[in-house]
KOLMIMI-868301 format. One record per residue (C-alpha): x negated, y negated, z. Coordinates in steps of 0.02 Angstrom, whole numbers, padded with zeros to 5 digits, always signed. Each point is the difference from the previous one (the first is absolute). Example, Ala and Ser with C-alpha at 12.3 -4.5 7.8 and 13.67 -1.06 7.14 Angstrom:
BEGIN
-00615+00225+00390-00069-00172-00033
This chain:
BEGIN
-05774-03967+03042+00111+00144+00044+00003+00019+00181+00158+00110+00046-00096+00121+00109+00059+00149-00101+00167+00007+00107+00128+00011-00143-00018+00185-00004-00040+00006-00178-00151-00025-00107+00061-00067-00159-00104+00078-00147-00050+00147+00105+00163+00084+00004+00115+00019+00175-00095+00057+00150+00045+00158+00087+00123-00016+00162-00066-00004+00156-00173-00049+00104-00075+00164-00055+00045-00003-00198+00114+00126-00042+00093+00115+00122-00086+00161+00041+00113+00148-00033+00044+00108+00136+00038+00183+00025-00189+00033-00051-00034+00171-00039-00153+00111-00013-00090+00050-00161+00091+00108-00109-00015+00189+00040-00066-00037+00175+00097-00011+00170+00048-00144+00076-00079+00039+00159-00179-00004-00075+00016-00186-00064+00062-00150+00101+00181-00033-00022+00131-00117+00064+00114+00064+00137+00138-00058+00133-00051-00020+00168-00178+00048+00080-00051+00164-00109-00102+00132+00063-00165+00056-00058-00001+00131-00139-00103+00102-00118-00185+00000+00023-00023-00176+00078+00046+00076+00171+00119+00104+00103+00180-00034+00070+00032-00050+00178-00077-00086+00134-00051+00139+00117-00108+00105-00101-00190-00002+00019-00070-00119-00145+00170-00055-00059-00013-00182-00087+00121-00124+00086+00078-00139-00099-00038-00173+00074+00134-00078+00097-00014-00175-00083+00044-00004-00180-00027+00189-00036+00025-00009-00193-00128-00056-00111+00035-00038-00191-00134+00036-00106-00063-00036-00186-00065+00148-00048-00150-00010-00120+00100+00097-00132+00013-00077-00173+00140+00122-00055+00153-00111-00041+00136+00103+00075-00093-00008+00165-00024-00188-00018+00086-00047+00169-00040-00003+00193-00002+00166+00090+00035+00008+00191-00114+00091+00126-00002+00019+00194-00129-00093+00092-00086+00103+00135-00020-00062+00167-00195+00006-00010+00008-00106-00165+00122-00140+00061-00130-00138+00036-00094+00042-00166+00148+00017-00121+00030-00187-00020+00088-00063-00162-00120-00012-00142-00124+00120+00055-00061+00153-00094+00073+00165+00045-00026+00186-00048+00159+00099-00018+00047+00169-00060+00107-00009-00174+00057+00154-00085-00119+00108+00099-00152-00109-00035-00086-00136+00099+00004-00157-00089-00026-00195+00035+00128-00128+00033+00027-00177+00059+00120-00030+00164+00127-00120-00068+00113-00032+00164+00038+00105+00153+00190+00003+00043+00105+00083+00145+00091+00125-00110+00007+00081-00170+00140+00027-00107-00034+00165-00042+00093+00148+00086-00133+00118-00017-00165+00036+00099-00150-00117-00026-00198+00040-00001-00113-00079+00108-00139-00125-00052-00167+00116-00032-00115-00145+00062-00019-00187-00016-00160-00027-00114-00024-00163+00060+00096-00123+00109-00045-00150-00106+00152-00074-00053-00069-00010-00188+00188-00023-00078+00082-00165+00031+00189-00006-00007-00003-00133-00127-00107+00097-00108+00104+00166+00029+00159-00106-00065-00103-00069-00132-00069+00173-00067+00171+00062-00005+00051-00135-00100-00140+00008-00122+00026+00194-00022+00199-00036-00038-00048-00134-00121-00134+00088-00099+00103+00176-00006-00134+00077+00122-00007+00085+00180-00051-00085+00158-00154+00129+00020-00088-00076-00156+00031-00175+00052-00065+00031+00165-00155+00075-00056-00025-00170-00099+00032-00097+00154-00104+00085+00136-00180+00042-00016-00071+00163+00048-00053+00020+00196-00165-00036+00070-00011+00064+00170-00171-00098+00030+00093-00176-00065+00135+00034+00123-00093+00034+00138-00095-00153-00002+00051-00144+00120+00140-00114-00081-00060-00160-00079+00041-00159+00081+00128-00098-00069-00057-00161-00086+00087-00179+00049+00094-00072-00153-00099-00130-00090+00034-00184+00011+00119-00063-00135-00082-00067-00155-00046-00183-00015+00096-00017-00166+00060+00103-00142-00165+00000-00092+00011+00086-00173+00181-00003+00025+00017-00191-00045-00038+00029-00169+00179+00069-00015+00146-00103+00020+00094+00132+00116-00160+00059+00072+00004-00119+00155+00199+00056+00030-00042+00189-00007-00142-00022+00145+00127-00110+00088+00145+00139+00003-00145+00133+00040-00056-00094+00151+00177-00008+00067+00024+00180-00005+00128+00000-00154-00015+00112-00137-00044-00093-00153-00017+00112-00163-00093-00049-00153-00067+00056-00176-00169-00094-00001-00058-00041-00172-00190-00037+00060-00101-00136-00090-00164+00066-00093-00157-00002+00116-00063+00066+00154+00117-00102+00122+00125+00150+00007-00090+00085+00122-00025-00137+00125+00186-00026-00031+00038+00173+00061-00091-00031+00146+00082-00160+00045+00165+00091+00004-00058+00140+00106-00068-00126+00120+00160-00077+00012+00104+00151+00034-00116+00048+00137+00000-00182+00083+00178+00024+00001-00008+00164+00099+00038+00125-00130-00100+00126-00106-00053-00009-00184-00029+00126-00134-00087-00018-00161-00010+00139-00139-00125-00027-00137-00044+00111-00154-00177+00058+00041-00159+00002+00104-00066-00160-00057+00147-00106+00014+00018+00068+00171-00182-00055+00043+00028-00170-00052+00159-00027+00104-00087+00081+00141-00141-00125+00000+00126-00151-00022+00111+00072+00148-00158+00006+00108-00052-00175-00047+00184-00053+00039+00057+00109+00140-00179+00026+00091-00065+00165+00056+00117+00145+00075+00174-00061-00079+00020+00101-00159-00056+00171-00064-00023+00066-00171+00058+00168-00057-00092+00072-00163-00034+00186-00062-00191-00027+00028-00014-00031+00179+00020+00191+00045+00145+00080+00088-00072-00026+00174-00015-00189-00017+00153-00023-00110+00097+00100+00144-00096-00115+00145+00070-00155-00084+00165+00077-00038+00021+00031+00190-00043-00171+00029+00148-00059-00107+00112+00128+00087-00046-00047+00161+00028-00192-00019-00178-00051+00014-00018-00084-00159+00149-00072-00109-00074-00036-00153-00040+00142-00137-00065-00016-00171-00025+00164-00107+00044+00091-00158+00163+00071-00031+00002+00127+00139-00005-00142+00122+00185-00038-00055+00051+00107+00148-00117-00067+00125+00098-00020+00169-00026-00179+00028+00090-00053+00160+00118-00150-00024-00024+00002-00191+00028-00180-00038-00082-00009-00180-00032+00111-00142-00116-00037-00153-00006+00097-00166-00135-00068-00131+00015+00052-00186+00147+00110+00018-00018+00037-00181-00170+00101+00021+00035+00183-00038-00118+00044+00145+00141-00041+00118+00090+00149-00070+00005+00141+00121-00060+00154-00066+00074+00113+00135+00190+00042+00020+00117-00078+00007-00112-00138-00085+00067-00161+00082-00059-00159-00062-00065-00136+00142+00091-00126-00073+00171+00086+00044-00065+00058+00160-00061-00176+00064+00171-00075-00055+00076+00142+00089-00102-00040+00160+00025-00191-00012+00187+00034-00012+00001+00111+00149-00120-00104+00115+00074-00179-00065-00179-00027-00051-00064-00120-00125-00050+00080-00168-00132-00084-00127-00013+00103-00165-00138-00094-00098-00110+00012-00161-00072-00110-00142+00133+00076-00093+00180+00058+00027+00091+00168-00016+00152+00039-00055+00047+00088+00161-00051-00168+00100+00105-00114-00126+00152+00112+00055-00028-00041+00178-00010-00176-00052+00157+00005-00115+00109+00086+00129-00055-00130+00135-00086+00118+00118-00160-00098-00020-00032-00180-00060-00136-00036-00137-00159-00081+00073-00088-00098-00130-00111-00148-00033+00060-00149-00116-00057+00014-00181-00131-00147+00022-00082+00103+00137-00017+00158-00112-00056-00093-00145-00156-00060+00099-00035+00157+00067+00025+00118-00144-00126+00036-00139+00007-00038-00173+00062+00144-00108-00022+00023-00178+00057+00154-00091-00088+00074-00169+00047+00149-00097-00106+00158+00030-00073-00007-00185+00005-00187-00020-00180-00075-00069-00081+00166+00047-00093-00006-00166-00065-00196+00044-00145+00060+00113-00102+00153-00009-00025+00012+00198+00184-00034+00031+00047+00136-00100-00124+00126+00068+00074-00050+00180+00183+00014-00065+00024-00180+00046+00105-00129-00113-00117-00148-00039+00092-00115+00129-00025+00136+00131-00190+00015-00036-00017-00200-00010+00087-00010+00165-00102+00121+00080-00154-00072-00051+00041-00177+00055+00060+00075+00162-00147+00089+00056-00097-00163+00015+00104-00049+00140+00027+00169+00100+00064+00184-00018+00132+00057-00129+00115+00133+00026+00055+00121-00129+00156+00096+00025+00007+00174-00100+00159+00105+00026-00097+00162-00018-00120+00078+00103-00149+00115-00073-00091-00005-00141+00106+00052-00161+00155+00074+00089+00088+00044-00166-00075+00065-00177+00066+00028-00164-00045+00059-00177-00101-00122-00093+00073+00034-00159+00194+00040+00027+00006-00077+00175+00078+00153+00075-00012-00005+00195-00134+00129+00039+00056+00138+00132-00069+00144+00078+00020+00162-00088+00026+00091+00158+00112-00096+00116+00058-00134-00130-00078-00137+00122-00065-00163-00066-00184-00002-00052-00117-00148+00072-00186-00062+00012-00092-00039+00161-00142-00085-00103-00078-00027-00159-00095+00148-00001+00122+00132+00076+00104+00130-00084+00184-00022+00006+00098+00095+00133+00171+00031+00061+00066-00107+00132+00121+00141+00055-00115+00161+00001-00161-00078-00011-00050+00101-00153-00146-00065-00105+00074-00029-00173-00178-00012-00094+00080+00093-00157+00159-00085-00016+00074-00042-00176+00166-00076-00057+00130+00122-00008+00081-00115-00132-00134-00052-00133-00170+00116+00066-00095-00151+00047-00113+00015+00141-00046-00196+00047+00090-00081+00128+00038-00189+00026+00069-00080+00167+00176-00046+00031-00008-00065+00165-00158-00071+00074-00037+00012+00186-00081-00123+00116-00175+00080-00006-00012-00005-00189+00061-00185+00005-00128-00034+00129-00134+00073-00113+00066-00105-00158-00003-00149+00106-00178+00023+00055-00056-00006-00184+00118-00143-00043-00058-00125+00156-00192+00077+00029-00034-00145+00125+00134+00039+00118+00030+00139+00133+00130+00127-00028+00082+00075+00150+00139+00125+00010+00147+00033+00124+00119+00137-00020+00029+00175+00052-00193+00051+00009-00030-00153+00118+00103-00146+00049-00081-00163+00029+00066-00109+00140-00081-00161-00033-00122-00091-00120-00111-00139+00002-00001-00166-00099-00145+00048-00109+00015+00044-00183+00076+00159-00023+00141+00093-00098+00116+00106+00106+00084+00145-00096+00149+00058+00119+00140+00112-00029+00174-00070+00062+00018-00002+00207-00182+00006+00014-00042-00176-00035-00135-00055+00118+00022-00178+00073-00123-00148-00041-00079-00096+00135+00050-00169-00084+00123+00077-00138-00033+00064-00177-00052-00117-00121+00102+00077-00128+00101+00166-00014+00017+00115-00176+00149+00113-00002-00022+00129-00120+00095+00131-00094+00175-00065+00042+00078+00116-00112-00046+00138+00112+00089-00073+00136+00159-00061-00082+00006+00150-00120+00032+00126+00116+00144+00104-00006+00061-00047+00181+00148-00119+00055-00099-00106+00099-00147-00022-00129+00032-00179-00026+00025-00041+00188-00162+00092+00047-00094-00074-00144+00041-00171+00059-00031+00046+00207-00181+00057-00056-00045-00141-00107+00052-00120+00116-00082+00081+00143-00156-00018-00105+00029-00174-00052+00034-00064+00174-00175+00040+00040-00061-00138-00119-00034-00170+00053+00142-00129-00027-00009-00057-00180-00119+00131-00046+00038+00103-00169+00083+00160-00023-00002+00080-00153+00132+00151-00021-00023+00113-00157+00192+00011-00044+00137-00074-00109+00047-00169+00074+00169+00013-00046+00042+00137+00121+00106-00051+00155-00135+00074+00117-00142-00091-00086+00101-00166+00001+00046+00013+00180-00196+00017+00035-00037-00154-00094+00141-00092+00091-00039+00087+00176+00188+00033+00000+00028+00174+00075+00158-00043+00074+00095-00041-00163-00089+00158-00068+00074+00122+00131+00168-00088-00015+00014+00045-00168-00065+00173+00016+00131+00023+00145+00141-00069-00119-00071+00128-00139-00004+00153+00107+00178-00029+00077+00069-00008-00173-00097+00147-00062+00047+00099+00172-00179+00016+00067-00076-00025+00175+00018-00110+00114+00161-00058-00059+00051+00176-00002-00052+00158+00120-00079+00146-00074-00054+00180+00071-00112+00112-00091+00020+00188+00004-00150+00101-00052+00004+00194-00007+00055+00143-00127+00151-00028-00106+00087+00130+00114-00043-00080+00166+00051-00165-00071+00170+00056-00047+00026+00099+00156-00025-00165+00117+00117-00101-00128+00122+00134+00029-00022-00024+00191-00003-00180+00009+00166-00099+00016-00070-00139-00097+00091-00169+00009+00124-00037-00142-00118-00140-00060-00156+00110-00024-00050+00041-00178-00129+00146-00033-00123-00016-00126-00087+00150-00061-00072+00113+00056-00154-00016-00120-00162+00093-00011-00147-00071+00074-00149-00068-00102-00120+00078+00118-00055+00188-00044+00050+00132+00126-00134+00093+00097-00042+00186-00068+00126+00110+00055+00119-00130+00054+00179-00048-00082+00022-00156-00090+00080-00131+00100+00117-00137-00052+00079-00163+00082+00166-00074+00023+00052-00176+00045+00147-00052+00101+00048-00185-00019+00119-00097+00111+00048-00175+00041-00094-00064+00159+00146+00001+00095+00000+00189-00018-00180+00037+00021+00022+00045+00198+00142+00124-00043-00093+00079-00139-00158+00033+00119+00118+00083+00108+00068+00110-00111-00159+00055-00075-00059+00034+00182+00149+00103+00032-00020+00100-00155-00183+00028+00050+00067+00069+00169+00112+00123-00092-00135+00058-00110-00109+00026+00149+00136+00074+00111+00013+00136-00140-00204+00036-00015+00005-00054-00173-00194+00018-00031-00028-00143-00122-00012-00175+00055+00065-00150-00095-00104-00148+00016+00124-00148+00037-00054-00179-00003+00101-00158+00020-00049-00139-00106-00163+00068-00086-00122-00134-00069-00017+00104-00148+00151+00024-00114-00049+00015-00162
């Protein structure tokens, strides 16, 4: 395993790291907001500056005057302002009465451009570099040091990598304050657990025991883990966390959704005992979530499991980061600057000299880059072990043998799939994966096959049940009087069949079996061993207590036929995640062409070769992750202006702009998107130049914002 401790100064495959312990060097000579006097905003200056503006009066002898603290009187504050040209710390004077409360990492209120705004105190220094006068801190909102120095440095680095601002990253990293939770007595720190008595599930992997040995020795092994099918991956994560804690270091586990968090949470409780870890999920509520976050920040617990927001959790003495299923699009952060947990956790592992474990039943092309460059090593089982654990996969064409059985035709099942389900139901539940939710989410003219659209907004028409009238999925308008604009016909046919319609059809085809659905309207967590058909959308599959007797993966064309760069990779990931829930040797039928590379990878249970092939093809075509890309979305004029202001690297290639396919809102101008492509080595320079160009536009008070996203998931 790779255990160099991250002290090379570089992360191969992740670009060069910024210089210095805090990421990039913060620009000096900070100024106030455009058009405002420097006295109203915190600025840097030489020597101890006097109070100015509305924050206080000058001089020490005047009644009511605020006097700067004698000890480190200058506070450097990250103001909660997302304007790119103000993305730097500002200096303020610490009044004597706030000296004890104004600690690095605390929340403060400052006067900025004539307004009171929130901020975080980054540091206190003896002198400022600015020659003008400084304003005083207005007040300390809370003396709780919520911003850890290592998280502040990480946030700066993430902002630079994703062409964003520090304020946006800090909003993702630090939850809102709840005074009640801060006022509660601190939680008592738990003692480290005893070392585990063996490798446990890791004994099934040739390099598993050595990974735990390096982790127990305080080293920093880094691995891309291709997990065996079955439920052991939860216990394996818990065993790795216990090993890190027993060595006196912390651990951070990030998963895609709350159901996975609950499973790992239960496994950690069994492995570690009570009080040694916390779970962070959105459904906790703001107060309880902040209470648990404070326990982490104060060092009371050193093991954390949570969803993507937990990637910034301030774990003390971090020794292990774990990310499960990094290809799941739920990991993608929807808020600027759109950081991905895989990149954030890799940066954290490097900065803290911590171990890293990026796992999944499949392997993404991004994780393959980490292995290819040597930043991480592959952690896989041998082929004999894989064959013993994997299900038996058989592909069938979508229309193959449909006419051989009337019930199979009614349920949209090929004959082989129908017979497989019938036999497997005698031994336990059967999983049916349908890629589309709803009833009939897409309709077309029955005669000429023209897609059915709303006459008002041109949105797609859909049906919610067999007896409902078609409606528009965009504006909700009922289209009971629809007729085809091409041929005038008024009858509709299904183009895509959703999970609820599939469940209805299966109920007729298998009258003796219970049919349950799991999807957007209600997600099942577990199912019992009884005779049942579980119809699920991808990602919502419940876990069967004894494993599924079989799985049917329907409508493979809907996954592989999407106009998406990652369609094949995502299709394989969803199939393997579902098939991994089937008992070893159990039958899995996938309704797709068996000659396709993704289907062949599923049959052989070989996601590694598939990922390596995908990466090679993307490198040849110039697509991520072999290259880095930036997406610019705005009106054509705004995109041209930003490109004119940016000093792009010489290797940069601008693609577009092209109009977006989505319809603009009424009264809004049409928007376009441009892509900028550079080799991986120029990814960080590109992000910094876009960051600087956004700052230039912001300083000019350009009204329109250009949405900038590095390495977007959707390129096509």
